[in-house]
C-alpha positions as CSV (number, residue, x, y, z in Angstrom):
1,M,-18.9,-29.2,-63.3
2,V,-17.2,-32.7,-63.1
3,F,-14.8,-33.8,-65.8
4,Q,-13.7,-37.3,-66.5
5,T,-10.1,-38.0,-65.8
6,P,-8.0,-39.0,-68.8
7,I,-6.0,-41.5,-66.6
8,R,-7.1,-45.1,-67.2
9,R,-7.2,-47.3,-64.1
10,S,-5.0,-50.4,-64.3
11,Y,-7.3,-52.7,-62.3
12,P,-10.2,-54.5,-63.9
13,S,-13.8,-53.7,-63.0
14,Y,-15.6,-55.8,-60.4
15,K,-17.4,-58.9,-61.6
16,S,-19.8,-60.5,-59.2
17,P,-19.6,-64.3,-58.9
18,Y,-23.4,-64.4,-58.7
19,G,-24.0,-62.5,-61.9
20,P,-24.6,-64.0,-65.4
21,K,-21.7,-65.9,-67.0
22,Y,-21.5,-64.4,-70.5
23,H,-19.4,-66.3,-73.1
24,Y,-19.1,-66.4,-76.8
25,Q,-21.3,-68.9,-78.5
26,P,-20.2,-70.0,-82.0
27,N,-22.8,-69.9,-84.7
28,V,-23.2,-70.0,-88.5
29,A,-25.8,-67.5,-89.8
30,G,-27.3,-67.3,-86.3
31,F,-27.8,-71.0,-85.8
32,T,-25.9,-72.7,-83.0
33,L,-24.8,-76.3,-83.1
34,K,-27.6,-77.3,-80.8
35,Q,-30.2,-75.6,-82.9
36,A,-28.8,-77.0,-86.1
37,T,-28.9,-80.6,-84.8
38,G,-32.4,-80.2,-83.6
39,L,-33.5,-78.8,-86.9
40,G,-31.7,-81.6,-88.7
41,F,-33.5,-84.3,-86.7
42,K,-36.8,-82.7,-87.3
43,A,-36.2,-82.3,-91.0
44,G,-35.1,-85.9,-91.2
45,A,-38.2,-87.1,-89.4
46,F,-40.5,-85.1,-91.7
47,G,-38.5,-86.3,-94.7
48,G,-38.9,-89.9,-93.6
49,V,-42.6,-89.6,-93.2
50,A,-42.9,-87.9,-96.6
51,L,-40.9,-90.7,-98.2
52,F,-43.1,-93.3,-96.6
53,A,-46.2,-91.4,-97.8
54,V,-44.9,-91.2,-101.4
55,I,-44.0,-94.9,-101.5
56,Y,-47.3,-95.9,-100.0
57,Y,-49.2,-93.7,-102.5
58,A,-47.2,-95.0,-105.5
59,S,-47.1,-98.7,-104.4
60,G,-49.9,-99.5,-106.9
61,I,-47.7,-98.5,-109.9
62,P,-46.1,-101.7,-111.4
63,R,-42.8,-100.0,-112.1
64,V,-42.4,-98.8,-108.5
65,K,-43.2,-102.3,-107.3
66,R,-40.7,-103.9,-109.6
67,D,-37.8,-101.4,-109.3
68,I,-38.1,-100.2,-105.7
69,L,-40.4,-102.2,-103.4
70,Q,-39.4,-105.7,-104.5
71,K,-35.7,-104.9,-103.7
72,I,-36.4,-104.1,-100.0
73,P,-35.0,-106.8,-97.7
74,F,-37.5,-108.9,-95.7
75,I,-40.7,-107.3,-97.2
76,G,-39.8,-107.4,-100.9
77,G,-41.5,-110.7,-101.4
78,Y,-44.8,-109.2,-100.4
79,F,-44.9,-107.1,-103.5
80,I,-44.2,-110.0,-106.0
81,K,-47.5,-110.7,-107.7
82,E,-47.6,-113.9,-109.7
83,I,-50.6,-114.6,-111.9
84,P,-51.5,-118.3,-112.2
85,A,-51.5,-119.8,-115.6
86,S,-55.3,-120.5,-115.4
87,D,-56.0,-116.7,-115.1
88,N,-53.8,-115.9,-118.2
89,P,-56.2,-115.2,-121.2
90,F,-53.6,-116.3,-123.8
């Protein structure tokens, strides 16, 4: 029967220079910085597309035209609709 010796060796164990290089990777709730930035960019892209779709869908509502779309630089004039006096029934 072989027993382990209670004497601890003072030299470190061998680590091959060709083996994997393990190191601590900081994370928050399992997300690393690289994963979080990728997720942020994707969420921002989906949010931008969703905002564009909502604005496009609601562009026929007069309040949205007046309060939001007419205040956008360069394209705000496109949403100003002036009715000529000849078309006014009163």
